[in-house]
N, C-alpha and C positions, 0 to 999 in steps of 0.2 A: 332580491334587491342587492345585487352585486353592482358596485360602482367601479368603473375603471378610470384610469387617469384621462382617457380621451373624452369621457363624459363630463368631467369637472372643468368648468370654464376657469380661465385664469382671472384672478382678482384684479391684476394690474396689467394693462397692455404694455407693449414695448414703447409705444409713443408716450404714454403717461409716465412711464419710468424714466424716459429720456428727459421729459419736461421737469420732473422732480429733481433729477440729477443736475440739470442746468441751473435751476433755481437755487439749489443748495450750493453749488459751486460759485454762483454769483454772490450769494450772501457771504460765504467765506472769503471771497476775493475782496468784498467791500470791507470786512473786518480787518483783513490784512493791510489794506491800503490805509485805513484809519490808524492802525497801530504804527505803521511806518511814518506817517505824518506826525503823530504824537511823539515818536522817538526823536525825529529831527527837531521838533520844537523844544523838547526837553534838553536835547544836546546843546542847542543854541542858548537856552536859558542858563544852563550850567556853565557854559563858556563865559557868558556875560557876568554871572555871579563870581566866577573865579577871577575875572579881570578887575572887578571892583572890590579891592581888598578893604575890609572894614577896619583893619588895624594899621592904617596908614599914619603918617606923621601928623597930619592935620587934626585927626580926631584925638590925639594924645594931649589932653589938657590937664591942668593942675587938678589935683584931688581936692574936692570940696567936701568938707565935713558935713554929713547929712544929719548929724545928731543935734544941730543947732535949732531944729524946729521945735514947736511947742509940744510935740508928742514924746520927745525924748528928754531925759534928764540932762540938764546942762552941767558939765563938769569943768 
């Protein structure tokens, strides 16, 4: 019962291996494209947030004492 390499059939043919590699490459390419699109969206959102300064002069209003409510002791 000696077995040589010529008697053992290959588990995966060249055609099957090529198909597997193409499918794998396609999946990775899809993930890369999704990541690039997300990066550009985040970059645009970051730019928009930086341009809208929350500490501008309009939002600077007088301080209102919050202790005047019924939950705080009036002094």
